[in-house]
MMTF fields as JSON, N, C-alpha, C and O atoms, coordinates in Angstrom:
{
  "mmtfVersion": "1.0.0",
  "mmtfProducer": "UNKNOWN",
  "numBonds": 279,
  "numAtoms": 280,
  "numGroups": 70,
  "numChains": 1,
  "numModels": 1,
  "chainsPerModel": [1],
  "groupsPerChain": [70],
  "chainIdList": ["A"],
  "bondAtomList": [4, 2, 8, 6, 12, 10, 16, 14, 20, 18, 24, 22, 28, 26, 32, 30, 36, 34, 40, 38, 44, 42, 48, 46, 52, 50, 56, 54, 60, 58, 64, 62, 68, 66, 72, 70, 76, 74, 80, 78, 84, 82, 88, 86, 92, 90, 96, 94, 100, 98, 104, 102, 108, 106, 112, 110, 116, 114, 120, 118, 124, 122, 128, 126, 132, 130, 136, 134, 140, 138, 144, 142, 148, 146, 152, 150, 156, 154, 160, 158, 164, 162, 168, 166, 172, 170, 176, 174, 180, 178, 184, 182, 188, 186, 192, 190, 196, 194, 200, 198, 204, 202, 208, 206, 212, 210, 216, 214, 220, 218, 224, 222, 228, 226, 232, 230, 236, 234, 240, 238, 244, 242, 248, 246, 252, 250, 256, 254, 260, 258, 264, 262, 268, 266, 272, 270, 276, 274],
  "bondOrderList": [1, 1, 1, 1, 1, 1, 1, 1, 1, 1, 1, 1, 1, 1, 1, 1, 1, 1, 1, 1, 1, 1, 1, 1, 1, 1, 1, 1, 1, 1, 1, 1, 1, 1, 1, 1, 1, 1, 1, 1, 1, 1, 1, 1, 1, 1, 1, 1, 1, 1, 1, 1, 1, 1, 1, 1, 1, 1, 1, 1, 1, 1, 1, 1, 1, 1, 1, 1, 1],
  "groupList": [{"groupName": "MET", "atomNameList": ["N", "CA", "C", "O"], "elementList": ["N", "C", "C", "O"], "formalChargeList": [0, 0, 0, 0], "bondAtomList": [1, 0, 2, 1, 3, 2], "bondOrderList": [1, 1, 2], "singleLetterCode": "M", "chemCompType": "L-PEPTIDE LINKING"}, {"groupName": "ILE", "atomNameList": ["N", "CA", "C", "O"], "elementList": ["N", "C", "C", "O"], "formalChargeList": [0, 0, 0, 0], "bondAtomList": [1, 0, 2, 1, 3, 2], "bondOrderList": [1, 1, 2], "singleLetterCode": "I", "chemCompType": "L-PEPTIDE LINKING"}, {"groupName": "GLY", "atomNameList": ["N", "CA", "C", "O"], "elementList": ["N", "C", "C", "O"], "formalChargeList": [0, 0, 0, 0], "bondAtomList": [1, 0, 2, 1, 3, 2], "bondOrderList": [1, 1, 2], "singleLetterCode": "G", "chemCompType": "PEPTIDE LINKING"}, {"groupName": "ASP", "atomNameList": ["N", "CA", "C", "O"], "elementList": ["N", "C", "C", "O"], "formalChargeList": [0, 0, 0, 0], "bondAtomList": [1, 0, 2, 1, 3, 2], "bondOrderList": [1, 1, 2], "singleLetterCode": "D", "chemCompType": "L-PEPTIDE LINKING"}, {"groupName": "HIS", "atomNameList": ["N", "CA", "C", "O"], "elementList": ["N", "C", "C", "O"], "formalChargeList": [0, 0, 0, 0], "bondAtomList": [1, 0, 2, 1, 3, 2], "bondOrderList": [1, 1, 2], "singleLetterCode": "H", "chemCompType": "L-PEPTIDE LINKING"}, {"groupName": "VAL", "atomNameList": ["N", "CA", "C", "O"], "elementList": ["N", "C", "C", "O"], "formalChargeList": [0, 0, 0, 0], "bondAtomList": [1, 0, 2, 1, 3, 2], "bondOrderList": [1, 1, 2], "singleLetterCode": "V", "chemCompType": "L-PEPTIDE LINKING"}, {"groupName": "LEU", "atomNameList": ["N", "CA", "C", "O"], "elementList": ["N", "C", "C", "O"], "formalChargeList": [0, 0, 0, 0], "bondAtomList": [1, 0, 2, 1, 3, 2], "bondOrderList": [1, 1, 2], "singleLetterCode": "L", "chemCompType": "L-PEPTIDE LINKING"}, {"groupName": "ALA", "atomNameList": ["N", "CA", "C", "O"], "elementList": ["N", "C", "C", "O"], "formalChargeList": [0, 0, 0, 0], "bondAtomList": [1, 0, 2, 1, 3, 2], "bondOrderList": [1, 1, 2], "singleLetterCode": "A", "chemCompType": "L-PEPTIDE LINKING"}, {"groupName": "PRO", "atomNameList": ["N", "CA", "C", "O"], "elementList": ["N", "C", "C", "O"], "formalChargeList": [0, 0, 0, 0], "bondAtomList": [1, 0, 2, 1, 3, 2], "bondOrderList": [1, 1, 2], "singleLetterCode": "P", "chemCompType": "L-PEPTIDE LINKING"}, {"groupName": "TYR", "atomNameList": ["N", "CA", "C", "O"], "elementList": ["N", "C", "C", "O"], "formalChargeList": [0, 0, 0, 0], "bondAtomList": [1, 0, 2, 1, 3, 2], "bondOrderList": [1, 1, 2], "singleLetterCode": "Y", "chemCompType": "L-PEPTIDE LINKING"}, {"groupName": "LYS", "atomNameList": ["N", "CA", "C", "O"], "elementList": ["N", "C", "C", "O"], "formalChargeList": [0, 0, 0, 0], "bondAtomList": [1, 0, 2, 1, 3, 2], "bondOrderList": [1, 1, 2], "singleLetterCode": "K", "chemCompType": "L-PEPTIDE LINKING"}, {"groupName": "CYS", "atomNameList": ["N", "CA", "C", "O"], "elementList": ["N", "C", "C", "O"], "formalChargeList": [0, 0, 0, 0], "bondAtomList": [1, 0, 2, 1, 3, 2], "bondOrderList": [1, 1, 2], "singleLetterCode": "C", "chemCompType": "L-PEPTIDE LINKING"}, {"groupName": "ASN", "atomNameList": ["N", "CA", "C", "O"], "elementList": ["N", "C", "C", "O"], "formalChargeList": [0, 0, 0, 0], "bondAtomList": [1, 0, 2, 1, 3, 2], "bondOrderList": [1, 1, 2], "singleLetterCode": "N", "chemCompType": "L-PEPTIDE LINKING"}, {"groupName": "PHE", "atomNameList": ["N", "CA", "C", "O"], "elementList": ["N", "C", "C", "O"], "formalChargeList": [0, 0, 0, 0], "bondAtomList": [1, 0, 2, 1, 3, 2], "bondOrderList": [1, 1, 2], "singleLetterCode": "F", "chemCompType": "L-PEPTIDE LINKING"}, {"groupName": "GLN", "atomNameList": ["N", "CA", "C", "O"], "elementList": ["N", "C", "C", "O"], "formalChargeList": [0, 0, 0, 0], "bondAtomList": [1, 0, 2, 1, 3, 2], "bondOrderList": [1, 1, 2], "singleLetterCode": "Q", "chemCompType": "L-PEPTIDE LINKING"}, {"groupName": "GLU", "atomNameList": ["N", "CA", "C", "O"], "elementList": ["N", "C", "C", "O"], "formalChargeList": [0, 0, 0, 0], "bondAtomList": [1, 0, 2, 1, 3, 2], "bondOrderList": [1, 1, 2], "singleLetterCode": "E", "chemCompType": "L-PEPTIDE LINKING"}, {"groupName": "SER", "atomNameList": ["N", "CA", "C", "O"], "elementList": ["N", "C", "C", "O"], "formalChargeList": [0, 0, 0, 0], "bondAtomList": [1, 0, 2, 1, 3, 2], "bondOrderList": [1, 1, 2], "singleLetterCode": "S", "chemCompType": "L-PEPTIDE LINKING"}, {"groupName": "TRP", "atomNameList": ["N", "CA", "C", "O"], "elementList": ["N", "C", "C", "O"], "formalChargeList": [0, 0, 0, 0], "bondAtomList": [1, 0, 2, 1, 3, 2], "bondOrderList": [1, 1, 2], "singleLetterCode": "W", "chemCompType": "L-PEPTIDE LINKING"}, {"groupName": "ARG", "atomNameList": ["N", "CA", "C", "O"], "elementList": ["N", "C", "C", "O"], "formalChargeList": [0, 0, 0, 0], "bondAtomList": [1, 0, 2, 1, 3, 2], "bondOrderList": [1, 1, 2], "singleLetterCode": "R", "chemCompType": "L-PEPTIDE LINKING"}, {"groupName": "THR", "atomNameList": ["N", "CA", "C", "O"], "elementList": ["N", "C", "C", "O"], "formalChargeList": [0, 0, 0, 0], "bondAtomList": [1, 0, 2, 1, 3, 2], "bondOrderList": [1, 1, 2], "singleLetterCode": "T", "chemCompType": "L-PEPTIDE LINKING"}],
  "groupTypeList": [0, 1, 2, 3, 4, 4, 5, 6, 7, 2, 8, 9, 10, 5, 11, 7, 7, 5, 7, 8, 7, 10, 12, 2, 7, 10, 6, 6, 13, 14, 11, 9, 5, 15, 12, 16, 13, 2, 4, 10, 17, 1, 9, 5, 18, 1, 3, 2, 16, 12, 16, 7, 2, 17, 5, 13, 19, 3, 16, 0, 12, 18, 14, 16, 2, 14, 7, 5, 4, 11],
  "groupIdList": [1, 2, 3, 4, 5, 6, 7, 8, 9, 10, 11, 12, 13, 14, 15, 16, 17, 18, 19, 20, 21, 22, 23, 24, 25, 26, 27, 28, 29, 30, 31, 32, 33, 34, 35, 36, 37, 38, 39, 40, 41, 42, 43, 44, 45, 46, 47, 48, 49, 50, 51, 52, 53, 54, 55, 56, 57, 58, 59, 60, 61, 62, 63, 64, 65, 66, 67, 68, 69, 70],
  "secStructList": [7, 7, 1, 7, 3, 3, 3, 3, 1, 1, 1, 1, 6, 6, 1, 7, 3, 3, 3, 3, 3, 7, 6, 6, 7, 7, 3, 3, 3, 3, 3, 3, 3, 3, 7, 6, 6, 1, 7, 3, 3, 3, 3, 3, 3, 3, 6, 6, 1, 1, 7, 3, 3, 3, 3, 3, 4, 4, 4, 7, 7, 1, 7, 7, 1, 7, 7, 3, 3, 7],
  "xCoordList": [6.193, 7.519, 8.387, 8.015, 9.534, 10.47, 11.56, 12.328, 11.643, 12.655, 12.266, 11.233, 13.11, 12.902, 13.622, 14.786, 12.948, 13.506, 13.053, 12.286, 13.538, 13.051, 12.346, 12.793, 11.268, 10.629, 11.47, 11.728, 11.892, 12.837, 12.169, 11.074, 12.848, 12.329, 12.414, 11.735, 13.218, 13.363, 13.704, 13.952, 13.725, 13.942, 15.416, 15.804, 16.224, 17.643, 18.023, 17.487, 18.941, 19.364, 19.973, 19.936, 20.526, 21.171, 20.173, 20.566, 18.914, 17.904, 17.611, 17.772, 17.179, 16.882, 15.714, 14.781, 15.789, 14.702, 13.544, 13.743, 12.334, 11.117, 10.482, 10.045, 10.434, 9.801, 10.284, 10.636, 10.305, 10.633, 9.445, 8.292, 9.741, 8.714, 9.186, 10.166, 8.501, 8.889, 8.486, 7.594, 9.165, 8.866, 7.365, 6.789, 6.74, 5.321, 4.397, 3.177, 4.967, 4.138, 3.309, 3.778, 2.083, 1.227, 1.482, 1.289, 1.914, 2.208, 1.191, 0.902, 0.663, -0.326, 0.381, 0.932, 0.364, 1.053, 0.351, -0.877, 1.133, 0.598, 1.022, 0.184, 2.343, 2.875, 4.339, 4.891, 4.963, 6.366, 7.153, 6.586, 8.476, 9.398, 10.592, 10.845, 11.316, 12.591, 13.639, 13.596, 14.601, 15.588, 16.665, 16.598, 17.645, 18.67, 19.584, 20.333, 19.535, 20.312, 19.494, 19.993, 18.234, 17.371, 16.669, 16.117, 16.677, 16.013, 14.599, 14.373, 13.655, 12.258, 11.982, 12.281, 11.406, 11.02, 9.529, 8.982, 8.873, 7.441, 7.177, 7.739, 6.314, 5.888, 4.739, 3.733, 4.885, 3.913, 3.516, 4.183, 2.42, 2.034, 1.931, 1.371, 2.475, 2.375, 0.938, 0.44, 0.28, -1.118, -1.271, -0.485, -2.28, -2.55, -1.749, -1.779, -1.028, -0.241, -0.284, -0.837, 0.299, 0.444, 1.825, 2.137, 2.664, 4.029, 4.011, 3.391, 4.698, 4.751, 6.135, 6.828, 6.53, 7.821, 8.107, 7.193, 9.384, 9.814, 10.433, 11.172, 10.128, 10.761, 11.203, 10.558, 12.319, 12.876, 12.021, 11.642, 11.717, 10.795, 11.314, 10.509, 12.63, 13.155, 12.791, 12.913, 12.345, 11.96, 10.517, 10.061, 9.802, 8.364, 8.06, 8.776, 6.975, 6.444, 4.927, 4.355, 4.283, 2.814, 2.146, 1.188, 2.657, 2.066, 0.783, 0.704, -0.214, -1.443, -1.818, -1.513, -2.466, -2.839, -1.674, -0.579, -1.933, -0.938, -0.634, -1.53, 0.627, 1.027, 1.138, 1.501, 0.82, 0.908, 2.178, 2.691, 2.685, 3.875, 3.534, 2.471, 4.443, 4.22, 4.304, 4.142],
  "yCoordList": [-0.802, -0.624, -1.717, -2.89, -1.344, -2.294, -2.597, -1.702, -3.813, -4.194, -3.764, -3.128, -4.119, -3.738, -2.42, -2.262, -1.487, -0.165, 0.279, -0.409, 1.43, 2.059, 3.357, 4.093, 3.623, 4.929, 5.812, 5.445, 6.964, 7.808, 9.03, 9.43, 9.611, 10.772, 12.05, 13.024, 12.08, 13.259, 12.859, 11.681, 13.804, 13.496, 13.43, 14.009, 12.723, 12.502, 11.108, 10.631, 10.441, 9.09, 9.012, 7.95, 10.096, 10.088, 10.239, 10.139, 10.472, 10.637, 9.301, 8.237, 9.381, 8.187, 7.4, 7.968, 6.082, 5.199, 5.295, 5.29, 5.383, 5.448, 4.059, 3.643, 3.343, 2.028, 1.287, 1.916, -0.051, -0.816, -0.863, -0.892, -0.871, -1.056, -2.21, -2.081, -3.318, -4.533, -4.469, -3.713, -5.282, -5.386, -5.611, -6.507, -4.807, -4.938, -4.211, -4.265, -3.527, -2.797, -1.735, -1.101, -1.544, -0.497, 0.77, 0.793, 1.812, 3.095, 4.128, 4.223, 4.885, 5.915, 7.257, 7.76, 7.829, 9.091, 10.257, 10.341, 11.146, 12.379, 13.574, 14.338, 13.716, 14.83, 14.536, 13.537, 15.399, 15.188, 16.484, 17.576, 16.338, 17.469, 17.092, 15.913, 18.096, 17.886, 18.414, 19.585, 17.549, 17.998, 18.862, 19.131, 19.293, 20.219, 19.583, 20.292, 18.256, 17.564, 17.357, 16.804, 17.806, 17.655, 16.316, 15.975, 15.537, 14.236, 14.383, 15.085, 13.712, 13.779, 12.694, 11.519, 13.112, 12.222, 12.382, 13.477, 11.275, 11.29, 10.983, 10.043, 11.791, 11.54, 10.549, 10.797, 9.425, 8.333, 7.839, 8.113, 7.113, 6.327, 4.886, 4.609, 3.961, 2.544, 2.103, 2.244, 1.568, 1.146, 0.149, -0.792, 0.353, -0.536, -0.227, -0.999, 0.901, 1.271, 2.788, 3.514, 3.242, 4.678, 5.171, 6.343, 4.302, 4.669, 5.541, 5.194, 6.677, 7.604, 8.226, 8.346, 8.617, 9.266, 9.385, 9.395, 9.475, 9.773, 8.567, 7.802, 8.397, 7.383, 8.052, 8.976, 7.561, 8.058, 7.539, 6.367, 8.376, 7.98, 6.811, 6.081, 6.609, 5.489, 4.139, 3.108, 4.139, 2.903, 2.51, 1.45, 3.349, 3.151, 2.521, 2.726, 1.746, 1.224, 1.227, 1.355, 1.088, 1.043, 2.192, 1.992, 3.375, 4.555, 4.925, 4.86, 5.313, 5.802, 7.109, 7.339, 7.948, 9.262, 10.225, 9.864, 11.435, 12.5, 13.032, 13.514, 12.948, 13.509, 15.029, 15.548, 15.715, 17.179, 17.595, 16.86, 18.764, 19.292, 19.638, 20.198, 19.304, 19.585, 21.079, 21.499],
  "zCoordList": [-9.137, -8.624, -9.217, -9.192, -9.747, -10.341, -9.315, -8.96, -8.842, -7.86, -6.456, -6.248, -5.498, -4.11, -3.836, -4.204, -3.202, -2.916, -1.537, -0.864, -1.136, 0.088, -0.278, -1.158, 0.39, 0.323, 1.249, 2.396, 0.754, 1.479, 2.113, 1.719, 3.099, 3.823, 3.0, 3.326, 1.952, 1.104, -0.314, -0.569, -1.252, -2.667, -3.09, -4.104, -2.306, -2.605, -2.133, -1.132, -2.838, -2.479, -1.08, -0.46, -0.575, 0.749, 1.892, 3.054, 1.604, 2.656, 3.329, 2.733, 4.581, 5.371, 4.787, 4.219, 4.94, 4.508, 5.489, 6.704, 4.952, 5.759, 5.854, 6.926, 4.721, 4.672, 3.433, 2.435, 3.485, 2.277, 1.328, 1.757, 0.04, -0.989, -1.861, -2.596, -1.78, -2.499, -3.963, -4.35, -4.771, -6.194, -6.379, -5.763, -7.219, -7.512, -6.543, -6.696, -5.54, -4.572, -5.28, -6.225, -4.826, -5.366, -4.557, -3.342, -5.242, -4.613, -5.085, -6.277, -4.166, -4.489, -4.602, -3.623, -5.792, -6.074, -5.403, -5.404, -4.835, -4.268, -5.136, -5.617, -5.324, -6.125, -6.447, -5.985, -7.235, -7.594, -7.446, -7.427, -7.34, -7.37, -8.234, -8.483, -8.683, -9.342, -8.382, -8.003, -7.974, -6.997, -7.653, -8.853, -6.88, -7.378, -8.425, -9.097, -8.574, -9.601, -10.879, -11.859, -10.862, -12.024, -12.104, -13.15, -11.01, -10.983, -10.432, -9.447, -11.079, -10.653, -9.613, -9.826, -8.489, -7.402, -7.156, -7.287, -6.796, -6.544, -5.074, -4.512, -4.46, -3.089, -3.147, -3.811, -2.451, -2.533, -1.138, -0.14, -1.112, 0.06, -0.406, -1.467, 0.393, 0.053, 0.332, 1.45, -0.696, -0.572, 0.568, 0.686, 1.407, 2.52, 3.774, 4.733, 3.78, 4.956, 5.143, 4.317, 6.224, 6.467, 6.085, 6.294, 5.527, 5.143, 3.897, 2.892, 3.975, 2.845, 2.768, 3.778, 1.574, 1.36, -0.127, -0.952, -0.453, -1.819, -2.509, -1.889, -3.804, -4.651, -5.95, -6.444, -6.49, -7.744, -8.896, -8.9, -9.855, -10.934, -11.768, -12.345, -11.853, -12.639, -12.029, -12.689, -10.77, -10.085, -10.382, -9.952, -11.108, -11.298, -12.65, -13.63, -12.676, -13.938, -13.862, -12.779, -14.995, -15.096, -14.349, -13.602, -14.56, -13.932, -14.66, -15.887, -13.883, -14.482, -13.827, -12.656, -14.568, -14.046, -14.16, -14.591, -13.772, -13.874, -12.485, -11.792, -12.073, -10.779, -10.918, -11.973, -9.845, -9.83, -9.116, -8.272, -9.449, -8.791, -7.354, -7.085, -6.409, -4.985, -4.7, -3.554]
}
């Protein structure tokens, strides 16, 4: 994760924040969607917690593996 962000309740910037994700947080990918604006969002769980939600792909770095479409 690049910078501090919030994991969101849905795949849009206007969605409510579910949990903070600090710079360098390890996020476990579940799947991805492309929203109506054509932006790719990934559904994640913050490693070591039960917090899960959506993050914008531009916020991610050092991704490994292949996420599947939701």
